[in-house]
N, C-alpha and C positions, 0 to 999 in steps of 0.2 A: 380482529381489529383489534392486534394491543398497543400499547403506548407508553413503548418503555423511554425516555429521557438518554439524553447520548452521554453519558457516565453510568446511566443500567449496562446500553447496549458497550460501551468501553470495558468493563467487569471480565463483562461473558468474551469478553472481542478477542481480549488477555493473554489467551492463552493460546490462538492463531498467530502462527511462525509467520506461515507460507503466503500468499496472495499471490493471486494469477491479476499485473497488469497489461490491456485492455488501448490498443493505440490508434490508431488510423494507419493504414498504411498503404495510400493507391488506389482506396474505394473501399481495401479491404479491410476488415482487423483482423489487428494482429496480437499475439498475444505469451508469455516468459514469465515463467513463477521466480518472483522474487522475496528477499526473507526483511522480515521489518528489523532486522537485529536487534530486538529483545526490545526499538524505538512503542510498546506500547499502553502509555496511556495515550489514552486513540483522545486525540480531541475535535476531530477534524479534521488534523494533518498528515499522511502519513511522509516517508523517508525513503530512500532506498539510495544506492552508491551505486554506480557504473560504470562507467571505460565511454570520452570521450567521443569513440571511434561505430559504435551500435548503431542498429538500423533504430532500436529507440527513442537513442539521439533522436537522430535525423527525428524521424515518429513527429516527436515533445516540441520541434523545435518546426516545421508544417502546423505541423492541429499539435494547439496543448489541452485538450477535447481526449481527456481518459477513465477507466471503468480500474474497480477496479472489484477483483471474486477474491470469496473468503467462504470458507468454510473448516465448522467446525466438526472433535470428534465422536462418532456416537456415542449418544447413553447407553448405558451397562444393563435398564431394559427397551433398547429398543429403539427408543423414539425416536428419530432421523435427529440429522448431528442441525448445528446452528447453520447457517447462512445468509451470509450476508453481498450485495453489491453497493458496488460504495461509485457516483458519478462523479466526476470533481475536475479542473485542472492542473498546468499539472506546469512545477518550474526548472528550469535547472539551473540549478545552484555553482559556483563554482568560488566561491567564497573562504578560503582555510576556516576562517575562522569563526561562519556558519556550518562547519561541515567537524570541526571538532566539538561543535555541540552535540550531535550526532551520530558521531565515531566512537566504537566498543573496540577492545582487540582481537574481539573470532572474526576479526574484516581481515586482518591483517592475514588467516588467512590468500587472502583475494588481492591485497592491494598490500602487497609489503612494505610498499616503502609512506605508509599513513596516509594522511588527510596530504603527502606529498607528491607520493607518487601522481606522477604526470599523466595527463589528458581523465583525472579523478573525474564525475561529474558525478553532485549531490540532486535526486527528483527527488520534491515538497511536492504531496499530491495535497491543491488545498479541497479538499469531500463539498460539494456543495447537494445532497439531497444523497442519502445510506436506508436500503430499500434488507426487512431483513423477515430474516422467517429462523422461528424458528420450535423446534416440532413441530408442531400445528398452527400452532400462532406468529404473525406478519405482521412487519409495522413500516413505517418510513414516519425517519429525520429528517425536514429541508436546513442545513445548514448557515 
């Protein structure tokens, strides 16, 4: 078992763009890929944009306990990649000023009107526990 600090783990996570955001859906677990949009100065908070009328928003409204699963690239020497599992609580943010703080121009591909896109929602996931596997090392951080 290793003992990485959150900043050390964040540095390793910086190159991972996509995560699987997992929610509770009627007694089942649902998951979908979400991009962190380059917002990778990881401090235990993750931010994702979506639309109001999605199953994901309905599921978070019913149960804000979520999980994130991230996988890095395999190393050149064949060592297993970095795996990260985050347990946390999600909040649905509809405040345009907060959205603007996390907005990047590339998002206009999906949300053409920027933060003024009707029905736009920002999902804020605050981690409570992070478990990681880095090659043959593993550890846990309580946030």
